Structures are given as structure tokens and as C-alpha cells.
N, C-alpha and C positions, 0 to 999 in steps of 0.2 A: 504494500500500500504506500509506504514511504517513497519507493522508487517511482510510483505513478505520480505522486504529488510533485516530486522534483522534475520529472519529465514534463508535466503540465506547466510548471513555472518556467522551465527552459523554453518551451514552445511559445508561451505567452510573451516572454521577453524577446524572443526572436522576431515575432510578428510585430510587436510594438516598435522595435528598432528599425525594422525594414520599412515600415510605413512612413517613418520620419523623412525618408529621402525618396519618396515615390514621386510620380508625375504630378501629384496634387500638393507637393511641398515646394515652398519658395526657396528652400535651402539648395544652393548650387550656383553654377556659373551660367549667366544669361547674356546673349549677344543680340544686338539690335537687328531686327528683320524688316527691311523696307517693304517687302511684299505684304507682310502682316500689317504694317502701318497703313498701307494703301487700302487694304480690305476694311480696316476699322474706320478709316477716314470717310468712307462712303456712307457711314451711318449718321454723319453730322451735316447740317445745312451750312455751317460756316467752316472754312478751312482751318486746319490745325497745323502747327509748325512741324515740319519734317526735320528731325534732328540730324538725319544723314546728309542734309544739305550744308550743315555747319561743321560736322565732325566726321572724321574717317573711322575712328574707333569709338564705339559706344558699347560699353560692357558693364554689367553689374554682377557682383559676387555677394551672395547672402550666406552667412553662417548662422549658427543658432540664434543670435540676437544682434549681430553686427552686419553691416553691409559696406562694401567698397564699390564706388562707381568710378568708371574710367571714361573720360571724354577726351580723346586724343591723349595728351600728356598730363591733363588735369586729373588728379586723383582726389577723391573725397571719401572720407570715412565717417560713418555714423552708426546709429543704432536703429533697429526696426522692431515692430511688433504688429500683430493683427488684433484689432479690437473692433467689435460691433461692425463687422463687414468692411472695415477700412484698413488700408495699409498705412500705418503711422511710421514716419521716419523722423529721426532726431539728428540735428546738426548743432554743434556747440553754439554757433552764432545765431541760429534761427529758432531753436527749440523744436518742439514736436509739430509736425504738419501731417494732416490726414489726406489720403488720396483714395479715390474710388479705384478699384482694380478688378481684373478678371484673371483667374488662374485655371487653365484647363488644357489638356493635351500637350503638355510641355510648352505652352504659351503663357506668357505673363504680360498683361497689358495694364499700364498705369496711366490714369487720366489726370491731367492737371488742366487748369483753365484753357491754356492755349496750346498744350502739348498732348500728344499721345506717345507714350514710350512703349513700343511694341518689341518684346523680347522673346527669343526662343532659347530653351534650355540646352546647354551643351550635354552631349551624352558621354 
């Protein structure tokens, strides 16, 4: 019986850890995808800024509670959390800011007033 309990705990631990980094997790490395941006842009009546017109490298890396964003050679480090269906990001100079976001099928789309940040997860 003890062996069964240990086995059950081990299986439960395995599944809880494996889900943390699934395609439904924000944790990972994300690269800007212009095609995805153009698809999202069609949903809005007013145009949104296309970041790929200003930057060659657009990348975000999320760990458990920190993120690093790369816009060409500009590197920004901050904290993140998900609360009440919003992606909240913290920068020392700006405090917490909330963003509407969508996360599905290894796509992460972050909406700001004038921007759509359309990212695909690296495999």
C-alpha cells in the first residue's frame, strides 16, 4: 500500500511539473511573428503599430516570474504575473501595467493601446 501511495505522489508530481511548461504556459522563449501580427490586425478598425517595422529582433523570454525583452540591442528586464485574465508586467521605472493577452497554440498575443505584440513560442 505504501508503494502505491509513493507511486501516486510521483505520478502527480510528474504531471504537475510537465504542465508548467506546456503550450498553455507563458514560460519560455517567444519570437515576434509578423504573419501572426497581420492576422490579428485584421480584427481592428484602426491600424496598430507593427513592431517589425522599427526593430529587427523582437524577442521575449519568460521564466517563473521574470521576463526579459529584446528589441534589437535594447534589453529590458522585469517581473510578470497573471491576474484576473490580465498579463501584468512590472518595470522599476513604471510599476505594474496590465495588458489584455491571448495564449493558445504556442501563440502569445499582447495588446496595448497602439500595439499588438504577436509572438510564437520557440520549440
